[in-house]
C-alpha positions in Angstrom: -41.7 64.6 12.0 -40.6 64.1 8.3 -43.0 63.4 5.6 -41.4 60.0 5.1 -41.8 59.3 8.8 -45.3 60.5 8.9 -46.3 58.2 6.2 -44.9 55.1 8.0 -47.0 55.7 11.1 -50.0 53.1 11.1 -52.9 54.8 12.5 -54.9 53.1 15.5 -58.2 51.6 14.3 -61.1 53.7 15.2 -62.6 51.0 17.5 -60.5 48.4 19.3 -61.3 44.7 18.8 -63.7 43.6 21.7 -62.3 41.1 24.2 -63.3 37.8 23.5 -66.0 37.3 26.2 -67.3 40.9 26.0 -70.6 39.9 24.5 -71.0 37.0 26.5 -72.4 38.4 29.8 -75.7 37.4 30.4 -76.2 34.4 28.1 -74.0 31.8 29.8 -75.1 29.1 32.1 -72.8 27.0 34.4 -73.1 24.0 36.7 -70.5 22.6 39.2 -69.5 19.0 40.1 -68.2 18.2 43.7 -67.2 15.1 45.5 -68.4 14.0 49.0 -65.6 14.6 51.6 -63.8 12.1 53.3 -62.6 14.0 56.5 -63.7 17.2 58.4 -61.0 19.1 56.8 -62.0 18.1 53.3 -65.6 18.9 54.4 -64.6 22.4 55.4 -62.8 22.8 51.8 -65.9 21.6 50.0 -68.4 23.9 51.9 -65.9 27.0 51.4 -66.0 26.1 47.8 -69.8 25.9 47.6 -70.4 29.1 49.2 -67.9 30.7 46.9 -69.5 29.3 43.8 -73.2 29.8 45.0 -73.5 33.4 44.0 -72.8 32.6 40.6 -76.2 31.2 40.4 -75.3 27.8 38.7 -78.1 25.8 36.9 -77.3 23.1 39.4 -74.5 21.4 41.4 -73.9 17.7 41.5 -72.2 15.5 43.9 -70.3 12.3 42.7 -70.9 8.6 43.8 -68.0 6.4 44.5 -67.3 3.1 42.6 -69.6 0.5 43.7 -71.8 2.9 45.9 -68.7 3.3 48.2 -69.7 7.0 49.0 -73.4 6.3 49.1 -74.0 7.7 52.5 -71.7 10.6 52.0 -73.1 11.5 48.7 -76.6 11.5 50.4 -75.6 13.6 53.3 -73.9 16.3 50.9 -76.7 16.5 48.6 -79.2 16.8 51.4 -77.2 19.3 53.2 -76.9 21.6 50.0 -80.7 21.5 49.4 -81.3 22.2 53.1 -78.8 25.1 53.6 -78.1 26.6 50.3 -81.1 26.8 48.1 -79.0 25.4 45.3 -80.5 22.9 42.7 -78.6 19.8 43.8 -78.2 16.7 41.6 -77.0 13.3 43.2 -75.0 10.9 41.2 -76.3 7.4 41.2 -74.9 4.1 39.6 -76.1 0.6 38.9 -73.1 -1.1 40.5 -73.4 -3.5 43.3 -77.1 -2.7 44.0 -80.5 -4.4 43.3 -83.2 -2.6 41.6 -85.0 -2.4 44.9 -82.1 -0.8 46.7 -81.6 1.9 43.8 -85.2 2.5 43.8 -85.2 3.1 47.5 -82.2 5.4 47.4 -83.9 7.4 44.8 -87.0 7.6 46.9 -85.0 9.0 49.5 -83.4 11.5 47.6 -87.1 12.8 46.3 -88.2 12.8 50.0 -85.1 15.0 50.8 -86.2 17.3 48.2 -83.7 16.2 45.5 -85.2 16.5 41.9 -82.3 15.8 39.7 -80.1 12.7 39.4 -77.3 12.0 37.4 -77.6 8.5 36.1 -74.3 6.6 35.5 -73.6 2.9 34.7 -70.6 3.3 37.3 -67.2 1.8 37.6 -66.5 -1.5 39.2 -65.5 -1.3 42.8 -62.1 -2.8 42.0 -59.9 -1.1 39.4 -59.2 -3.4 36.5 -62.2 -5.4 37.1 -64.8 -5.8 34.3 -68.2 -4.3 34.7 -70.7 -6.9 35.6 -74.5 -5.9 36.2 -75.9 -7.0 39.6 -78.2 -10.2 39.0 -81.2 -8.2 40.4 -80.0 -4.7 39.4 -80.2 -2.4 36.4 -78.3 -3.7 33.5 -76.7 -0.4 32.4 -77.5 3.4 32.6 -80.4 3.5 30.1 -82.2 0.8 32.1 -81.4 3.2 35.2 -82.9 6.2 33.6 -86.1 4.4 32.8 -86.3 3.0 36.4 -85.6 6.5 38.0 -88.7 7.8 35.8 -90.8 5.1 37.2 -90.0 6.1 40.8 -90.5 9.8 40.4 -90.3 12.6 37.8 -86.7 13.3 38.2 -84.7 15.6 35.9 -81.9 13.3 34.7 -78.5 13.9 33.4 -76.3 11.2 31.8 -72.7 11.1 30.6 -71.5 11.2 27.1 -68.0 10.7 25.6 -66.7 13.0 23.0 -63.5 10.7 22.6 -65.4 7.4 23.2 -65.7 5.6 26.2 -62.8 3.4 26.6 -64.9 0.0 26.9 -67.1 0.8 23.8 -66.7 -1.3 20.7 -66.5 1.6 18.4 -67.9 5.2 18.2 -71.1 4.1 16.6 -71.9 1.9 19.6 -71.1 4.6 22.0 -73.4 6.7 20.3 -76.0 4.2 20.2 -75.6 3.8 24.0 -76.0 7.5 24.4 -79.2 7.5 22.2 -80.7 4.7 24.3 -80.0 6.9 27.5 -81.9 9.8 26.1 -84.8 7.6 24.6 -85.2 6.4 27.8 -85.9 9.8 29.5 -82.5 11.6 30.1 -83.1 15.3 29.8 -79.5 16.1 29.1 -76.0 14.7 28.6 -72.6 16.0 30.4 -69.6 15.2 28.5 -66.4 13.8 30.0 -63.8 16.2 30.2 -61.6 17.0 26.9 -59.0 19.4 25.5 -60.0 19.9 21.8 -63.0 22.0 21.0 -63.1 20.4 17.5 -63.5 16.9 19.1 -66.7 18.3 21.0 -68.1 19.7 18.0 -67.6 16.6 15.9 -69.2 14.9 18.5 -72.2 16.9 18.8 -72.8 16.9 14.9 -72.6 13.0 15.0 -75.3 13.0 18.0 -77.4 15.3 16.1 -77.2 13.4 13.1 -78.1 10.4 15.1 -81.3 12.0 16.2 -80.1 12.8 19.6 -82.0 15.9 20.4 -81.2 16.4 24.1 -78.7 19.2 25.3 -75.2 18.3 25.3 -73.2 20.2 28.0 -69.2 20.2 27.8 -67.5 19.1 30.9 -64.6 21.2 31.7 -61.7 20.1 34.0 -59.3 23.2 34.7 -56.1 21.6 34.9 -53.2 22.4 37.5 -51.7 19.0 37.9 -50.9 17.2 34.6 -50.1 14.0 36.2 -53.4 13.7 38.2 -55.1 14.8 34.8 -53.2 11.9 33.0 -54.7 9.5 35.6 -58.3 10.7 35.1 -57.8 10.4 31.2 -56.5 7.0 31.5 -60.0 6.1 33.2 -62.2 7.6 30.8 -60.5 7.8 27.5 -59.7 11.4 27.3 -56.8 12.5 25.1 -54.2 14.8 26.7 -52.5 17.0 23.9 -48.7 16.9 23.9 -48.7 20.7 24.4 -49.9 20.7 27.8 -46.8 19.0 29.6 -44.9 21.8 28.1 -47.4 24.4 29.1 -47.1 23.2 32.9 -43.2 22.5 32.8 -41.1 24.1 35.4 -44.1 25.1 37.6 -44.0 22.3 40.2 -42.8 24.7 42.9 -45.0 27.6 41.7 -48.7 26.7 42.5 -50.0 30.3 42.1 -48.3 30.3 38.5 -49.9 26.8 37.6 -53.3 28.4 38.7 -53.0 31.2 36.2 -52.0 28.8 33.4 -54.6 26.5 34.0 -57.3 29.3 33.9 -56.0 30.6 30.8 -56.0 27.1 29.1 -59.5 26.5 30.2 -60.7 29.8 29.3 -59.4 29.6 25.8 -61.2 26.3 25.6 -64.3 27.7 26.8 -64.0 30.7 24.5 -63.8 28.4 21.5 -66.7 26.3 22.5 -68.6 29.6 23.1 -67.8 30.7 19.5 -69.3 27.4 18.5 -72.6 28.0 20.1 -72.1 26.5 23.5 -73.9 28.4 26.3 -73.8 25.9 29.3 -70.5 24.9 30.7 -70.2 22.2 33.5 -67.0 22.4 35.7 -65.4 19.5 37.5 -64.1 21.5 40.5 -62.3 18.7 42.4 -63.7 20.6 45.5 -61.6 23.7 44.6 -63.7 26.7 43.6 -60.9 29.2 42.7 -60.2 28.1 39.2 -63.8 27.7 38.3 -64.6 31.1 39.7 -61.9 32.8 37.9 -63.0 31.1 34.6 -66.7 31.9 35.1 -65.5 35.6 35.7 -64.0 35.6 32.5 -67.1 34.2 30.8 -69.0 37.1 32.3 -70.8 34.9 34.8 -70.4 37.2 38.0 -71.6 37.3 41.4 -73.5 40.3 42.7 -71.2 42.9 44.2 -72.5 42.2 47.9 -71.8 38.6 47.4 -68.3 39.3 45.9 -67.6 41.5 49.0 -68.5 38.7 51.4 -65.9 36.3 49.8 -63.0 38.5 50.7 
């Protein structure tokens, strides 16, 4: 090698830069959301997902509640089975829609008797899409009233919803934040955010919440995306913005589900990495009853199943 060539060689650094999550292992908590199955086949898919994610030792798993209480019995059966058969901490979603206070209180007592100690308390969506929300004449007016009522039934742990990009029915960001504060002041232990795709939006919301005196934990909700059209439908219902780059990211992958999964995991992991760098240590995953994406992202985050549990999944 000539002297000139030797001088042009750039030496490798003495130490290679660590991967994004190299120092994350052990300090991250996760939780997972499922929905109650509508058929035997969907029930099998759900339980495979629960069994796959259970070894990750989530803080809790939650089960959704259909509009107008349309899945009330299936939600209760799913939550009760999780408590009875898995040992996981299970949270039941509960809404105010189309039910009196007495009915809701009875549902809550039944959950408590079944061993459920955690409720995700929500105002809820009307049973018919496009219909305005109207409180039941004998029911809880909103989520803040529901939280206060549940605390009178039993000492539940209570999570509520929050919206980094503002609830679509809110008058303005300030009134949306005021509503969150009312829920926390009523006794909510944490707020779980609607899904989003901008870490900066989440951080700005978290800062605004702190400035408003909201001290409860705010947990980011993560939706791994492999179907952009489906995600757009979800986003339209909850006011989440879909970035323009997402369409291009998934373009041409309609017939390649494995490739979509890889892209989805990469995009979600990058978002989680940005949130982690900003101090987030609890991530809540909207699984859509499919475990593989959430499992892969947790693995990247350093949330790992014990070796024997991982072997059992093969």
